[in-house]
TORSE-175704 format. One record per residue (C-alpha): x, y, z. Coordinates in steps of 0.1 Angstrom, whole numbers, plus 5000, padded with zeros to 4 digits. Each point is the difference from the previous one (the first is absolute). Layout:
# residues N
XYZ...
# end
This chain:
# residues 330
513249915291500349654974496649915001499050044963503449874993499549665014496749934983502450124964502649715009497449785007498050014971503150064978501749655016496449824991499850134964503449884995499149645012496950084979501850034966502449715017497349754987498650154974503150034981500149634989496050044984501050284983502749834984498349734994497750194983502350184978501449684993496649894983499650294986503249964982499049644989496550084987501150284977502749754985497549734997497750264983502850134976501149644993495749934992500150324977503249894977498449664995495950164996501750284983497750255018502150335008497650085023500649755022503550044991499750385015497649875028503449775010502550254996498150305028499749735021503449925002501150394999497450075029501249645016503750174999498350325015498749795029503349855008501250325000498050155026499749775027504049924999500450405009496250085016501550095033502550254985498150144973496950045025502150175026501450234976497050134988498550035038503250195012500250244964496250105005500550095032503150194997498850214973497050095021502850075029501650224974497050204990498750025034503650175009500749765032503449825004498549705012501549714985498149774985500949675019499450125030496550164987499349654987500949805025499450215034497150244998501050045037501850274984496750204990498249925033502850145020499550344986496450015012500749825033502350315013497350234988497449795017502649955028500250425006496050034999499349725030502950195017497650344996497149855009501449845035501350385009496150084992498849785025503350095023499050394999496449905015498549965033497049744988503249814976499049944965495950035005500850405011502350084975498149764972499650324976503750004994500849675009497249774976501650214972503749925002498749655014497949984964502750114976502749795019497849684990499150114963504550074993500349655017497449854973500450144972503749925000500049675013497449934973502350184970502349745017498149714992498650054971503549994984500849705017496849874988500950174967503649774999498149695009497849984970502250124975502649675010496549815001499150094964503549904991499549695020496749944978501650104969502749745001497049744996497350204982502150164970500349694977496050044997500350334980501349754967495849895002497650204985497249855027502950055029501250354991498750205021500849805031503450034988500750344997498350015036503050015017501650234977497950295005499449935034504350075006499450294976497650145025501549955028503650154992497850294991498250025034503449965014501550294978496750195011500849965039503750075000499050364982497350045025501949855028502950204991498850394994498149925030503049945024501050324988496950195011500549825035503650125003498150404999497649935021499950095041498149905030499350315017500650025037497050095010497149675003497150074980498350024964502750324984503049835009498949594984497550124969503850024977500749655005496749855004499250184969503249814982499349695014496549974985501350144970502649714996497549745010497850104971503150004977501049695009496349865001499450104966503549854988498249704984497850184981502550254988501849714993497349814979499350334977503450054997500149614987497149964982499450384983497450105016501550395002499749984959496649895002499150305030501750244974497749884963497550075028501150365002500850014962496249844994498650355013502450194976499149794968496750095007500750405002501849984969497249824982497250285010502150294994500849874964497750294988499450345018496049924997500549615002495949954992500550144965503049804985497049715002498050124971503449994981501349635009497049904990500350094962503449915002499049665008497349934978502350154972502349705009497249754998498950114963503950004992500649645012496249914984501050144967503649805007498849705001497550034967503450074977500649654995496749914993499850244977503349924984498949624996496750124985501850204975502349754992497249764989498650254977503450054985500349634991495949944985500850284977503249834989498149684996497350164981503050204976501749664997497249754995
# end
């Protein structure tokens, strides 16, 4: 079974042609940035303006980095993607190859397809055991048939999401080839960093998907289909498929939480009630420390007012001493 692999190979060919067509434009942009940097440095030296010289050096460094990135964007992107998937597979305890996971999600779908085939076969046995066919054994045939379709759809969606996420990662790389120079200029910096954020997000999402699919594959190797049609025989497999489907569909939100710091914000939400409890518990009788706090505040205000009057008092004393001296020495 190589349905997903054919789509992946076709998309890889299209992306390769897209990179081949955009590389001359990217090189022209890099050369233009270097030329602009040289002009800024020369103008800064003529005008003796250090800010113009620093801006030219910054643009030159950025242009050099941009040339380095566009020349190796394909190997860099492949390395990031395979490293994220390999890390997820190792964390999930799977022996699957990262290259096979990315380029042929059929290996993922095959695990569920084998279970779905067993369930369809079990549903067929339920129909054969009844004299009225499937309608006569609807109590045992229907749960088995529904469970087979649940397993089939869950693993099909899992394989599709792996393929779609890998495609989106490559599209983000393709967009970054042209949009990365916009990060140099403040008005367009958000557009320049947008592909970088997308690359990080989709790499983390691939890692999450690889972890989820790895340990779900281990679980499904231990789940067995019963020999008798009915809800009892198919319940473990169907529940496992629903768990897999929920985790796979939630992988994007989990990746967003990991890349945007939403988990740290959740920790702050838990920390806020604790801080309120500490504030409320400063005194055994919290309402009794109000007068003491007010008295301390008034005392502090009085001390500040006295300190503010000291310079005026010192000035008055100095003027009086000068008047006395003038009278003593007319």
